[in-house]
C-alpha angles and dihedrals in degrees: 000000000000119000089222106104090199093065114088120215088254091053088054093053100263124139138164107258122225115260093248093059116101114292130207093197146337123234131216134179112222120227106274119240088219130070131033102285120130097017108202093352105069094110092053091044092052090050090054091047089051090050092050095045091045091053091048092048091064090063106035146344115302119207120195131201111212140130111272093240092072100041092101093053090047089054090052092051092048091048090057088050092051097241121179099248092194085069099044123096121181120201127196094237109139113217139186099215145358106257099111093162088066105034101029126092117278107225128222132197128210109223091198098053104016089236125146127222134179127227127210113205100172125251124226103175094268094303098334092299094131127033148228102040101148095111092045090051089059095050097093091055090047092050094048093046094049090051095042091238128145113256122212120199109217093193095227139092111252134153119210091229090063095066135056125186140186124205094260095074097264125134133194122203142147135252090219091069113024095040094043111118089224089074112039109355093170096055126084123218089257092052091048091050091050091054092048090053094044097045103031100034094234124146106190124047120192121192127213121187127232137359134234129283116283096018107145090194091068091244120333116198092228090074091047116037134003135182110234092182134347095281103033130073124190110207130188121249130193110220094186109087091200094057120102086226091067097077094039095052094042089054091050090050090052091052095048089061086076093056113114132186117236091267090055096253125129120253121231106261117202121188117217120194119238115237117263111282110292105218120199110188115198090017130112091252113048090194117031122226094242120170134163092214089070089093128136122230115215134173100288099351146062119214106212127196118233129186108205093270105127103197096036093045092051092047092052091046088054092054092048090048090056096049093042101043093157097050132068112244110221115191118211125182107236103174092120091054098042089059085079093047112271149060141207099315092047094057096048141065124190124223114208123229118258124233 
């Protein structure tokens, strides 16, 4: 990157690529052996992580943040899940929790030079809801140092799950998260938008409203609306008229009607039903924030969350198969993970290919 501190990444030609653009690797943060996460379920959670990582390893390199002391046990879990070990890289990066989408580096690519850089936006546990997060907040620096990449500090709290981009310089986000005073109380909406443009290379920013029930993040976009290509948006719908999600998601659908592509045309907007309410009696979240749009796009595949709901899971898989005709859709049951608030997209972070 330029030595001129006055030049933003965008001014130097950097941008955040869309998830469907070629990837060098995908990152995960393994469940930490420390802390009080996953009480009574850690074995099942690790098995699901191993299944997800194994599936990804058959399509591209997988890089894992985890303290060195548990690397051997991670290897054992991945062996059971039949991972491709030629595609697995473990890094001694101690972490507090698993949500790599939110605490990991967000990568940029320079379209002029082909170079890759990492951004560090700062992580505060979704507005200080969950502590500690000190190790997670260091993960971007660890990732950049291990890869030998430049790291740019954006000087603002931002979780990767709160933003969604296409390759045309357009970004979707929500007021419930980015304008929440528990993130950046000293920044106005205009200042937040300026930083997104300067540090992610986006031009257009489109705001949706609120998130779904049970979402600890306050309303991340990756449970609500996702680009599947530059001209198509998949947006969550609540089929149950008695659900509190019905009004919220209908309002977001109304808003997205005003979204325009850079040439002024309308994108194709496809509604995808949420699963039936996933109840978790005796758990921290009585209703889990389950959404089929929390999928992960890889080179040649899409890892899709399922929730043990046969007909609904199959219907969602059919929709994803139609919008990703050139990628294999791989369903994975994530109920044990979503009990702590997220699914496949939430635990991953893609790294774009250089060149």
